N, C-alpha and C positions, 0 to 999 in steps of 0.2 A: 358401297359394296361391303359386305361383312366377310369375316374369315370363313364362313360356311358355304358361301356361294362360289361356284366355278366362274371363271372369267367368261364374260359375254362379248369380249372385244373381237372385232373382225379386222383382218388385215386389208388395207386399202389396195385397190388394183395396182397402183404404181408404188407400192411400199418400198421396193428395193431401191428405186431411184432416190427417194427421200432418205432412206437409211444410209446409202453410200454418201450422199451429200452431207448428212450430219457427221458421219465419221470423218470425212475430209475436213470439215470445218473445225473439228476438235483436235486435229493433229499437232497444232502449235499453241493450244489454249493452256494457260497456266491454271493449275488447280486453285480453286477458291471456294470456300464454304459458301453455299447459297447461290453460287454461279455455276461452277463446274466441280461438283463433287460426285461421289459414286451414285447417290440416290437421284440427283437431278440428271445425271448422265443417263441412267437407266430409264427415268421418266421421259426424258427427251427422246430416246429411242422408241419407247412405247408410243409417244406422240407421233413420231415420224412414220411409224409402221401402221398405226391404227387411226390417227387423227384425234385421239383422246389423251389428255394430259392428267395422269394419275396424281401428280404432285401439285396440281393447281392450288389446293388449299394450304400448301406448306410453303410455296414460294414466297420470297421476300426476306427470309432470314439472312443474316450476315455474320460471318465469323464462326470459329470452331465452337465457342461456348453456346451460342444459340443453336447451332446445328446439332451439337451433342444433346442439348436439352430436348430438342424436337425428336431426335432418334430415341431417347429414353422414353419420352411420353408416348411414342408409337410402338414401343416394345422392341425396338431394335430394327436393323435393316431387313432381316428376314420377315418380321411381322409386317413391316411397311409393304414389302413385295407381295405377301400373301393377301393383305387387305386389298391391294390394287389389282392383283392378277389371279386370285384364287389359290387353291392349294398347289404346292409344288408337284411336278410330275416326274416320271422316271427319266434319268439322264439319257438313256438311249433314244429318247424322243426329241433330243436337242435339234433345233433348226436355227438357222441364221436369223437374228433379231430377237431371239428369246433371252430372258434375264436369268442370270446365274448368281449364286452366292459363293464367294471365295474367301479363304483366309487372307487377312490383310495385316501384315507386320507381326511383330513379336509380342504384342500385348493381348493376344487372343481376340482381337477384333475381326469383324467380318466386313466385307465390301460387296456391293452389287456390281456386277459386270454384265457384258452382253456377248452372246455367241456371234462370232464374226465369220466362222468357217466350220467345217465338220470336225476340225481338230483344235481350234483356237477360240479364245475369248479375249476381250479387251476391257480394261478398267482405266479410270483416270489415273494418270501418274503425276509427278511433279509438274511436268510440262507434257501436254498431249496424252496420248493413249499408250498404255503399257499392255503388251500382249502376253499371254500365258497359255499353257496347254489346257485344253478343255477338261481333261481328267482331274485338274485341281479343283473344279467346281464341286461344292457340297450339295447344292440344291439347284433345281431348274424350274423356272416358271414359264409356261407357254404364253406367248404373246399372239393372240388371235388364232 
C-alpha cells in the first residue's frame, strides 16, 4: 500500500471482541522494542480489528537501536501509519479501534496509540497501557 491510496481494510464482524481481548492481554505487558512498542501495539490492534497485520514485514527487530533505525527508514511513526492505513482523517471521525499519533516525551518524539473510547486513547507505557485524553492526538487514521 502506498502513501497515496486510501485504506481498503474492513473491520471483522467480531472485531470488538478481539479488540477487547487484545487490550486486556496488554494490561500487564512490559514495554519492549520489537515486542510491545507503540508501532507494534497499533499494528496488533489493526490485526485484531481487521485480520490484517500491517507490521508483518517489520516484525523481528529487537532493541531500541534496531527499532529507531526501522522508524527512521520508514519516515517515522506517522509515515508508517500512513503507509499502512492511508491518509489521516479528521479527528471528529474517531472511532474505537482507530490509530492516533500523540506526542511522546520531552524529546519531540511521537507515538502511535489507539482510540479506546469517545474521549480516551491508549499507548504502551513502561508496564501495560497508559491512557490519555483523545484531544491530545495530533492525527487519526481510520481502521476499516
